[in-house]
N, C-alpha and C positions, 0 to 999 in steps of 0.2 A: 310872466306867464306861469300859471300853476302847474305843478307836476302832474303827470297823468296818474290816474288812480291805479294802484298796484293790485294784482289778484290777491284775494284774501288769504291764500295759502302761503304767501311769501312774508317773511318777517319784516315789519315796517321799519325797524331801526337800521336796516341795511340800505334801504332805498330812499328814506326820507331824511335829509339832513336837518330838517327843522323839528324832527321828533324829539321829545324830551329824553334826557339821559336816563339810563336804567339806574335803579337804586343800587348803590354799592356800599360795602362795609366801610371802606376808606373813601371819604368824599372826593369827588372829581374836581372840586374847587381847588384842591392842592396843586394839581398840575396846571390849572387855569391861572392861578396867581403866580406860580413859578414862571410861567411863560411871560406874563406881563412884566414881572420884575426883571427877568433876563433881557427881554426886548428893551425895556427902559434903560437898563445899564448899558447895553450895546449902543443905543442911540446917544446917551449922554457921553460915553467914552469917545465915540466917533466924532460927535459934534465938538467936544473939547479939543480933540486932536486937530480937527480942521481949523478951529479958531487959533490955536497956538501956531500951527504951520503958517497960516495966513499972516499973522501979525509979527512972527519972529523968524520965519524960515527954518525953524527947528520943529521937532516933533517929540512927543512923549515916547520913549523907547519901549515902555511896558504895554502900550495900547494894543499892538498887534498880537502879542502873545496872549494877553488877557482876552482879547476879542475872539481869538480862535478857540480858547477854552470855553467861553460863553456860548459860542455857536455849537460846539459839541454838546455842551450841557443842554442847550435848547433842543437839539435833535433827540437826545435821550428823554427829556421831559415830554416832548411831543410824541415820541414812540410809546411812552407809558400811557398817555392820554388816548392815543389811537387804539391801543390794545384794549383798554378799559371800555372804550365806546364801541368796540367791534368794528373799527374803521380801518384796520390794517389791510395791506395789499393782498388781493386774492383774485383768482380768475372767476368772475361772477357767473360765467356761463355754467361752470361746474358747481360752484358753491350755492347758487340760488335756483337751480333747476331740480326737477325731480320731486318726489314726495317729501313732506315735512320731516319724516324720520331720517331720510338721507341727508337733508340739509342740516339737521341737528347733529348727526354723526360727523359730517365734514367740519362743522363749526367746532365741535369738541376736539376733533383730531387736530385741526389747525391751532386751537388754543393750547393743547398739550405740547405740540411741537414748539410753539413759541416759548412756553414755559421751560422746556428742556434746553433749548438754545440759550436763553438768557440765564438760566441757572448755571450752565456750563461756562458762559462768558463771565459770570460773577466769580466762579471758582478760579478760573484761569487769570482773570485780572486782579484778583486778590493776591495771587502770587507775584504779579508784577508790582503791586503796591509794596508788598513785603520787600522785594528786591530793591525798590527805590529807597525805602527807609534804611535797609541794611547797608547798602553801598553808598548812601549819602548823595544820591543823584541830585543835581540841581538843574533848573530850567535853563535852556540855552540863551534866552533873551535877557532876563533880569536876575538870574541866579538864585531864585527862591527854591526851596525844596520841591523836587518834582512830584512828590506824593501829594502835595497840595492840589495838584491837578488830577492825578491818576486815581485818587481815592474815590472820586465820584463815579467812575465807571462801574466798579462792583456795587456801589450803593444803588445807582440807578438801574443796574441790571437786576438786582434783587427786587426793586420796585416793579419793573416790567414783568419779571417772572411772577410776582405776586398778583399783578393785574391779570396776567394770562391764566393763572390758576383760578382766580375769581371768575373770569369769563367761562372757563371750563365748567366750574360748579354751577354757575347760573344757567348755562346751556343744558346741563343735565337735569335741572329742575323743571324745565319747560315741558309742557304736555305735548 
């Protein structure tokens, strides 16, 4: 069943999931391919672990730890994609009602708040990575350096903050 036609004053990208992506400076295909790669790795690791458990009554000790890391990475990559595509969670009753100037102002406010939040997370999590390196923390399951896992939180937080800043700029350019 086709989607009902939206009033012309509402932005189409919020209501139509089939609408094409906006043009961004950094291609959105990066997040798309990272999602595919992470999901593929999760499937392969889980499948290999199931086969090993079935045939040997043993399991790979590293799979659970690595799978948890991949799921967190997947959530961060998906968060970056949702911010870039302006699909993050919001109360649509407020965000999509009223005159276009109000909608634009709320969209810009939301984007700048996401930017501030993830910039703050990037700064604070960088301190955590520094502490992991300084104190030689190792992962609980397989004993690899903990920073191998934690380094991705500040990296992806910077990516999400950058996507939010890009959304803020794009919403400011709209008439």
